C-alpha positions in Angstrom: -129.2 -59.4 47.2 -131.6 -62.1 46.1 -133.0 -62.1 42.6 -136.6 -61.3 43.8 -135.3 -58.5 46.0 -133.2 -57.1 43.2 -136.1 -57.2 40.8 -138.4 -55.6 43.3 -135.9 -52.8 44.0 -135.5 -52.3 40.2 -139.3 -52.6 39.6 -140.2 -49.7 41.9 -137.0 -47.6 42.0 -136.0 -44.7 39.7 -137.8 -43.2 36.8 -139.3 -44.1 33.4 -140.7 -42.3 30.4 -144.0 -40.5 31.3 -146.9 -42.9 30.8 -149.1 -42.1 27.9 -152.1 -41.5 30.2 -150.1 -39.1 32.4 -148.5 -36.9 29.7 -149.1 -33.2 29.6 -147.8 -30.1 27.8 -144.3 -29.7 29.3 -143.8 -26.2 27.9 -146.7 -25.0 30.0 -145.3 -26.4 33.2 -141.8 -24.9 32.4 -143.5 -21.5 31.9 -145.4 -21.9 35.2 -142.2 -22.9 37.1 -140.4 -19.9 35.7 -143.0 -17.6 37.3 -143.7 -19.5 40.5 -140.6 -21.5 41.6 -137.9 -19.4 43.1 -134.5 -19.9 41.5 -135.9 -22.0 38.7 -133.8 -22.2 35.5 -134.6 -24.4 32.5 -134.6 -26.2 30.3 -136.9 -28.8 31.9 -136.9 -32.5 31.3 -139.8 -34.5 32.8 -139.6 -38.2 33.9 -142.1 -40.3 35.9 -141.3 -42.2 39.0 -141.9 -46.0 38.7 -143.2 -46.4 42.3 -146.4 -45.1 43.7 -149.9 -46.4 43.0 -152.1 -43.3 43.5 -150.9 -39.8 42.7 -148.7 -39.7 39.6 -145.3 -38.4 40.6 -142.7 -36.8 38.3 -139.1 -36.0 38.5 -138.5 -32.5 37.0 -134.8 -32.2 35.9 -133.1 -29.0 35.2 -129.3 -28.4 34.6 -128.8 -27.2 38.1 -131.5 -28.9 40.2 -134.1 -31.7 40.4 -137.6 -31.2 41.6 -140.6 -33.5 42.2 -144.2 -32.9 41.1 -147.1 -34.7 42.6 -150.5 -34.3 40.8 -154.0 -35.6 41.0 -154.5 -38.4 38.4 -156.7 -37.6 35.5 -160.2 -39.1 35.1 -163.0 -40.1 37.4 -161.9 -40.0 41.1 -163.4 -41.1 44.4 -164.6 -38.3 46.6 -161.9 -36.8 48.9 -159.2 -39.0 47.3 -155.9 -37.7 45.9 -155.9 -34.5 48.0 -152.5 -33.1 46.9 -153.4 -29.8 48.4 -153.5 -31.4 51.8 -150.2 -33.1 51.1 -148.7 -29.7 50.3 -150.1 -28.2 53.4 -148.7 -30.8 55.9 -145.3 -31.1 54.2 -144.8 -27.3 54.1 -145.7 -27.0 57.8 -143.5 -29.9 58.9 -140.5 -28.8 56.9 -140.7 -25.4 58.6 -139.9 -27.0 62.0 -137.1 -29.2 60.8 -139.0 -32.5 60.5 -137.7 -34.5 57.6 -140.2 -33.5 54.9 -139.2 -32.0 51.6 -139.1 -28.2 51.0 -142.1 -27.2 48.9 -142.3 -24.4 46.3 -145.8 -24.0 45.0 -149.3 -25.5 44.9 -151.1 -25.0 41.6 -154.9 -25.4 41.6 -155.2 -24.2 38.0 -156.0 -27.3 36.0 -155.0 -25.7 32.7 -151.3 -26.2 33.4 -150.9 -30.0 33.5 -154.6 -31.0 33.5 -155.0 -31.5 37.3 -154.0 -29.9 40.6 -150.3 -30.3 41.5 -147.5 -29.2 43.8 -143.8 -29.0 43.4 -141.2 -29.8 46.1 -137.5 -30.5 46.4 -136.1 -33.8 45.2 -134.4 -35.2 48.3 -131.4 -37.3 47.3 -131.0 -40.6 49.1 -132.2 -44.2 49.0 -135.8 -45.4 48.8 -135.6 -49.0 50.0 -138.5 -51.3 48.8 -137.6 -54.5 50.5 -138.1 -54.4 54.3 -135.5 -57.1 54.8 -132.9 -54.6 53.5 -130.7 -56.9 51.5 -127.2 -55.7 50.9 -126.8 -54.1 54.3 -125.1 -55.5 57.5 -127.1 -56.2 60.6 -126.0 -53.1 62.5 -127.0 -50.8 59.6 -130.4 -52.5 59.3 -130.9 -52.1 63.0 -130.1 -48.3 62.8 -132.4 -47.9 59.8 -135.3 -49.4 61.7 -134.5 -47.3 64.8 -134.6 -44.2 62.6 -137.9 -45.3 61.1 -139.5 -45.7 64.6 -138.0 -42.5 66.0 -139.1 -40.5 63.0 -142.7 -41.6 63.4 -142.5 -41.0 67.1 -141.3 -37.4 66.4 -144.2 -36.8 64.0 -146.7 -37.9 66.7 -145.1 -35.5 69.2 -145.4 -32.4 67.0 -147.6 -29.7 68.4 -149.9 -29.5 65.3 -151.8 -26.4 66.6 -148.5 -24.5 66.9 -147.5 -25.1 63.2 -150.9 -24.1 61.8 -152.4 -27.6 61.4 -155.2 -27.2 64.0 -157.7 -27.4 61.1 -156.0 -30.3 59.3 -158.6 -32.8 60.6 -161.2 -33.4 63.2 -159.8 -34.4 66.6 -161.7 -37.5 68.1 -163.7 -40.3 66.5 -160.8 -41.1 64.2 -161.5 -44.8 64.0 -165.2 -44.3 63.3 -164.4 -41.8 60.5 -161.7 -44.0 59.0 -163.8 -47.2 59.1 -166.6 -45.2 57.4 -164.2 -43.8 54.8 -162.6 -47.1 53.8 -165.9 -49.0 53.9 -167.3 -46.5 51.4 -164.2 -46.7 49.2 -164.4 -50.5 49.4 -168.1 -50.6 48.4 -167.6 -48.0 45.6 -164.7 -50.1 44.2 -166.0 -53.6 45.0 -165.4 -56.2 42.3 -166.2 -59.4 44.2 -168.0 -60.3 47.5 -165.6 -60.8 50.4 -167.6 -62.0 53.5 -164.8 -61.0 55.9 -164.9 -57.3 54.7 -168.6 -57.2 55.3 -168.2 -58.6 58.9 -165.3 -56.2 59.6 -167.4 -53.2 58.4 -170.0 -54.2 61.0 -167.7 -55.2 63.9 -164.9 -52.6 63.8 -167.0 -49.5 64.6 -168.6 -51.2 67.5 -165.3 -52.1 69.3 -163.1 -49.0 69.1 -160.6 -48.8 72.0 -161.3 -46.1 74.5 -158.3 -43.7 73.8 -158.8 -40.2 72.5 -155.1 -39.4 71.7 -154.7 -37.1 68.7 -151.7 -36.2 66.6 -150.7 -35.6 63.0 -150.9 -39.1 61.3 -149.2 -40.0 58.1 -151.6 -42.8 57.2 -149.2 -44.9 55.0 -145.9 -44.9 56.9 -143.5 -47.6 56.0 -139.8 -48.0 54.8 -140.5 -47.4 51.1 -142.4 -44.1 51.9 -139.2 -42.7 53.3 -135.9 -41.6 51.9 -132.8 -42.8 53.7 -129.6 -40.7 53.7 -127.4 -41.6 50.7 -124.7 -43.1 53.0 -126.0 -43.0 56.6 -128.7 -45.2 58.2 -131.2 -42.4 58.9 -134.4 -41.0 57.4 -133.9 -37.7 55.6 -137.4 -37.4 54.1 -140.9 -38.8 54.6 -142.9 -39.0 51.4 -146.5 -39.8 50.2 -148.7 -37.8 52.7 -151.9 -38.4 50.7 -153.7 -40.0 53.7 -152.4 -37.7 56.4 -154.8 -35.9 58.8 -155.3 -35.4 62.5 -155.9 -38.8 64.0 -154.9 -41.5 66.4 -151.2 -42.0 66.7 -151.5 -45.7 67.6 -153.6 -46.4 64.5 -150.7 -44.8 62.5 -147.9 -46.5 64.3 -149.5 -50.0 64.2 -150.0 -49.6 60.5 -146.2 -49.4 60.1 -145.9 -52.7 62.0 -148.0 -54.7 59.6 -145.0 -56.2 57.9 -144.2 -58.1 61.1 -147.5 -60.0 60.8 -148.2 -59.7 57.1 -149.2 -63.0 55.3 -147.1 -64.0 52.3 -149.1 -62.5 49.5 -146.4 -61.0 47.2 -143.6 -58.5 47.1 -145.5 -55.3 46.2 -145.3 -52.0 48.0 -147.1 -52.2 51.3 -147.5 -56.0 51.4 -143.9 -57.2 51.7 -143.5 -59.3 54.8 -140.8 -60.0 57.4 -143.1 -62.4 59.4 -141.0 -65.5 58.7 -137.6 -63.9 58.5 -134.7 -64.6 61.0 -134.8 -61.1 62.4 -132.0 -61.7 64.9 -129.5 -62.6 62.2 -130.7 -59.8 60.0 -130.4 -57.2 62.8 -134.0 -56.2 62.3 -135.9 -55.4 65.6 -138.6 -57.8 66.7 -142.1 -56.5 66.8 -141.8 -56.0 70.6 -138.5 -54.2 70.2 -139.9 -51.9 67.5 -142.8 -51.1 69.8 -140.3 -50.3 72.6 -138.3 -47.9 70.3 -141.5 -46.0 69.6 -142.9 -46.0 73.2 -139.6 -44.8 74.7 -139.5 -41.9 72.3 -143.2 -41.0 73.0 -143.2 -41.7 76.7 -145.8 -44.4 76.4 -145.8 -47.3 78.9 -146.7 -49.7 76.0 -149.5 -50.5 73.6 -152.7 -52.3 74.5 -155.3 -53.6 72.0 -152.8 -54.6 69.3 -155.2 -57.2 67.9 -157.8 -54.5 67.3 -155.3 -52.1 65.7 -154.0 -54.9 63.4 -157.6 -55.8 62.4 -158.3 -52.2 61.6 -155.1 -51.6 59.6 -155.4 -54.8 57.6 -159.0 -53.8 56.8 -157.8 -50.3 55.8 -155.0 -51.8 53.6 -157.6 -54.0 51.9 -159.7 -50.9 51.3 -156.8 -49.0 49.8 -155.9 -51.9 47.5 -159.5 -52.4 46.5 -159.5 -48.7 45.6 -156.6 -49.4 43.2 -158.5 -52.3 41.7 -161.4 -50.0 41.2 -159.2 -47.5 39.4 -157.9 -50.2 37.1 -161.6 -51.0 36.3 -162.2 -47.3 35.7 -159.0 -46.8 33.7 -157.4 -44.3 36.1 -154.8 -46.4 37.9 -151.3 -44.9 37.8 -149.1 -48.0 38.1 -148.4 -50.9 35.8 -148.5 -53.2 38.9 -151.9 -52.1 40.1 -153.8 -55.1 38.6 -151.7 -57.4 40.9 -153.4 -55.9 43.9 -156.8 -57.5 43.1 -155.5 -60.9 44.3 -154.3 -59.4 47.6 -157.5 -57.9 48.9 -159.1 -61.2 50.0 -156.2 -62.5 52.1 -155.8 -59.1 53.7 -159.5 -59.1 54.7 -159.1 -62.7 56.0 -156.1 -61.6 58.1 -158.0 -58.6 59.4 -160.8 -60.9 60.5 -158.4 -63.3 62.2 -157.1 -60.4 64.3 -160.6 -59.2 65.0 -161.5 -62.7 66.3 -158.4 -62.6 68.5 -159.8 -59.3 69.8 -163.1 -60.9 70.6 -165.1 -60.9 67.4 -167.5 -63.8 66.9 
């Protein structure tokens, strides 16, 4: 494992002491869990996960079991952001049909317990892998991990969302228009410098949406480090971080997970790591075309048209997400020590988005 890969894995993996800005009265939480979490037995020890930029995530350790708590961050928040109640709803529904989502225990909307809304779920044991080049594994294992990644996403998009009670989880249709509007508003609300490409994208993207009205559950931020791999086997055992999930367009969701194949070299942070210049054949990692094929075979699609548009949209969306983090640093509500690094990444992401928009016909 290279030094940078090692430090990246170490930087984001595991837990740390709870950050001062995210502390709460632990005795209150223990009392709440005693009453609402079936089988709970204290005493309780609280740690905070290092990874994650948005919703503070805690490891709740008891003598017999570990749990995970996700909560809204304290402080001033953007409208509709940090919807942990929606996360709880989708994870609970998907777990009930055997999809790899953690078992949930409770959603607490009473802000008097830890200061903000939260939910508690199982701690799924396994490996969260932060480097998409998967150092330390042999080519065959890497290949199987990527196959599992593609197949798990395909399985999500094939779920009958009406049947599992998620018919009201979003508005079918007009997904791109709504998403572009959402991330444009977030970008403008969090803006810290003028980026001409973002302004051009906000104008061009809504006018050139592909004509395809497919609808499925979408995760919204699907990538290797938002999954848990089995402790010893090359397969996904849990999908995490459902904050951006809704009903939407499956190809918008899938092509977001493909960004690392075309990502510019702008750092090693979560969501912006790249395999664009890697020797994929020797690593055993599928090419972009092979990854598309893995997904399409599983979802019975003949292929994917309009890739340039989807990449433009997703780089724009990622720039909007990162600008939101920059805005939270400005407002003092960011939940990661690495959040400030995101500021330098917004502009190159916007420029990459515009490059793909131009390949799709933008002038």
